[in-house]
N, C-alpha and C positions, 0 to 999 in steps of 0.2 A: 266420696264424690256422689253427687246426685245424678241419677240416670233418667229422670223424668223427661228431660229435654231430648235425650237420645231416643226415647220411645216416641216422642212427638215427631222427631226427624224421620224415624222409621215409618210412621204413619203417613207423613207427608210424601215420602218416597213412594209408598204403595198407592197413594192417591194421585201421583203425577201422571201426566199423559204419556211420558216416556215408558213408565212401568206398565201402564195399562195396555199400550200398543204392543210392547214386547211380549207380554204374557198372552195376549189374545192371539198374536201370530204364532207364538211358541206352541200353544195347544194344537193349532191347526197343522202346522208343519211337522211337529213331532208325532202326530197321529199316524203318519205314513212311516212304516218301519224302515223302508229303504232310505228315505230322506234322513231319518234320524240316524241311521248307521253312517251315512255319508257325512253328515254334520259332525258326528263323533270322530270319525277318521280325519276330517278336515281340521278340527280343533287339535287333535293329537299331533298331526304333522306340523301345524302352525306353531305349537309350543316347542316341539323338537327343533324346528328351524330357528326360532327365536333364541332358544338356549344356545344353540351352536353359534349364532351370530354374536350373542353377548359374551361368549367365552372366547371369541376370536378364531373359532374354527371355521373351516369352509363347510358349507352345508352339503350334505349327501346329495349327489346329483339325482339319484333315483327318487329320494324323498321330494326334492324340488320339482321334479317332473310329475310325480303323483299329486303333489299339492296343487300344482298349476292345473292339472286336468280336473281334479275335484272342484277347485275354485271356479273354473269355467263352467262346469256342469251345474254347480249350485247356483251361481249368479245368473245362469240362463233361465232359471225358473223364477218368474216374478214374485210368487209368494215366498219362496225361500230367500230370494234377494232382499225382499222387504223385511223379513224376519232378521236376517243377519245385519242389515243396516240399522234396524230398531235396536238390536242387541248392542251394536257399537255406540249408538246414541245414549243408551242407558249406562253403558260402561263409562262413557265420557262424563256424564253427569255425576256418577258415583266417584270418579277420579277427582273431579272438581271439588266435590264435597269433602273427600279425604284430604285434599290439599288445604282446604280452609281449616279443617279441624287440626291437622298436624302443624300448620302455621301458627294457629292459636296456642298450641302446646309447645311451640318452639322446638319441634322435633324434625330432624332432617330425615325424610324417608327416601331420599335419592339413592340410587344404586351407584357405587363408586365406578368411575370410568364412563358414566353416561351423562349426557347433558340433561339439565333439569327440565 
């Protein structure tokens, strides 16, 4: 298989406005150690809660409360909010690209039990 097109796609991603915005905001937000630690904890709790939900378990109420508090705190800061929203936009664009590629390869990347 030829990978030159994949490298062109990687370059196009790095040149996209979504990528540039995300990385510019990331540098600024993550320079603050407290914000970086809160974002790391936010992501950790987010994944934990998502895994619990996907496996049919009730989320830990303490984790839910902590996640909610961190979420409120992070989204109350405009620069952090903009960073997290930019990250979501970039993730959405990458998910769209993955879908296009997996559809072309006729590969079902869906998780059993979840809607497509």
